[in-house]
N, C-alpha and C positions, 0 to 999 in steps of 0.2 A: 439647591443642588446645582453645582457647576456642570458644564457640558461634558468635560472629561470624565467626571465621576459617574454621570448618567450613562455615558457610552460604555463605561466599564461594567456597570450593573446589567445593562441590556445585553452586552456581549457575553458576559458570564452566564446569563440566563439562557441565551441561545446555545452556548456550549453545553449546558446541562441537558437541554433538549436533545442535542446530538448524542450525548452520553446515554440517554435513555434509549434512543434508537439502537445504538451499538449493543447495549446490554440485552435488549429485547431480542435482537437478531441472534445473538449467541444462545440465549435460552431457547428460542424457537428452533434453532438447529438441533439442540439436544432432544427436543420434543419429537420432531418429525424424523430424525435420523433412523431409528429402528425400522420404521415402516418403509421409508424410501430405500433403505439398504436392502430390504427384503423383496420388494416388488418393483422397484425402479421409479424414476421420477414421473414418466408418462402415465403409468398405471396409478400412481398415487394421485396425480392431478385429475385423472378421469374418474377415479372412485370418490373423491371428496368434493368435486365441483368447485363452487366459488370459494368456500371456506378453505379448501386445499390450496387454491391459487393464492389467496391472501396470505396464508401461512408460509407458503414457499417463497413468495415474492418478498415477504418481510425478512425471511431468513437470507435470501440471496442478495437483497439490496439494502437491507436495514443497516448493516455495518458500514458499507461505503457511503451511503447517504448520511448516516450519523457522523462519519468523519468529515464529510463536506460541510454539514451544518455546524458541527463543533469547531472545525477549523475556521469557518467564517466568523463564528462568534468570538473566538479568541483574537482574530484579526481586528475585529471591531473594538474589542476591549482594550487592545494594545495601541489604539489610536488610528486604525485604518478607517477611512471614510470616503464617501463620494464615489467617483468613477473607479478608483482603485479597489475599493471594497466590493463594488458590483462585479468587476472583472475577476477578482479573486474568487468570489463565491460562484460565479458562472463556470470558471475553470474547474473548480472542484466538483460541481454538479455534473458537468460533462464527463469528468474522469470517473465518477461513480456510476454513470450510466453506460460506460463503454462496453460492458458485456452485452448490452442490447444494441447499441449503435454500431459496434464493429461488425457483427454478422450481417446487419442490414446494409452497411456500406461496402463491405469487403467480401461478403459471401460466407457460407458455413463450411465450405470444403477446405481441406488443408492446401496451402499454397507455398511451395518451395520458394517462389520469387518473393512473396511477402515476408516470410520468416528470414530468408537469407539476406534480403536488403535491410530489414530492420536490425538484424544481428550485426551487420557491418557498420551501420550507423551507430548502434549502441557501443560497439568497440571503439569507434572514434571519439564518442562522447566520454567514455570512461577514461581514455588516454588523456583527453584535454582536462577533465576534472582532476586527474592525478597530477598532471603537470602544473595546473594552477594551484592545487593544494600544496605542492612542493614549493612553489614560488611564494605563496602566502605564509607558509611556515618559516621560510628563510627570512622573511621580513618582519616576523612577529617577535615581540619581546619575550624574554625568558618566562614571564608569568603567563603568557598566552599560548605557549607551545604545548603545554599539557592538554589544553582544550583542542588544539589543532591535531595533536597526535591521536587523541581518542576519537575525534570525529573522522579523521582520515582513515583510521583502522576500521571504523564502522562502514565507511564508504567502500573500502576494499572488501569487506565481508558481503555487502550488497552486490558488488560486482561479481564475486565468486558465486553467489547464489544465482545471479542472472545467467552465468555460464552453465551451471548445472541444470537450470530450468530449460535452457535450450536443448541440452542433451536428453532431458526427460521427454520433451515433446517430439524431438527428432532423433537422429542417430546419437548414441547407440541404443536408447531405450524404446523409442518408437511408440510412445504412449498415445499419440494422435492417430496412429494406425494400429489398433489393438491386434488385428490379425497378423501383422508383421511382428508385433511384440511376442505373441504366442508362438509363431513359427520359429523365431530366433531364440526363444527362451530368455528374453530380456527382462521379464517381469521382476525377478529378484534384484537385478541391477538397478532397475527403475526405483524399487523400494528403497534401496540403499542411497541412491541419489536424492530421493525426496527427503529422507531423514537428514542427509547432509545439508540440503537446502533449509530445512527447518532450523537446524543448529546454527547455520550461518546467519539466518534472519534474526534469530534470538540474540546472537552475538552482536550483529550489526546494530540492532535497536538498543541493546544494553550499552554499547560503547557510545552511541549517539546521545543517549540519555545522560550518561555520565559526563560527556563533554559539555552539554548544555547546563547541567547542574553545577559543574565547577565554574563555568563562565558566569552564571548568575551569582554564585557565592563570592567569586573574586571581584565582581564588579566590571568584568570585561564585556558584559552584555547590557544593552540599554535598559532592560527590564529593571535592573537593580538600581538605576538612578532615579526612579520615580519617587 
């Protein structure tokens, strides 16, 4: 067995492990949702002890950890190795653990400075991504522009979802300060925004998927040349 084929098999196996984590997390969420919705997270954990913690942690972190494991597996299967593979895997693991790391490093209280600064940085990043996307599309051949169009539309949907998420957490929905949400009667608007975010994310992922699918089918993606 040559090295490339061996790496492909191992990487695919790692991806399958990640898929198991993701699937288990979704199923666990369905299992614990009725009780957590009724009595709350803290009461659920206090009532069920260690088993409750394990189930909740699997639900909360199984999906992102599964993504990190699966993504690392696919990276290895597609030829990634050495320091680059290690760095890629570590980056994904850190991203998966951010719900734990962020409160430890930045505190658990709402911070206008943090969200405001992050929002402005995100705005600049979105502008640069769109600018580079336009430049890439202009230099692409006719056969590649369909891929660029689909992926660019997907990025725009993600950008719009990001904007609405900011509005859900802060003004005008105030989800991070529920007392203000109740006082201003913003809960119905927050629900509408969250539904819009879900639709935008579905559209973004669908468009991105189609873009990659067409790229592979047309041979404009390196995967098709193996």
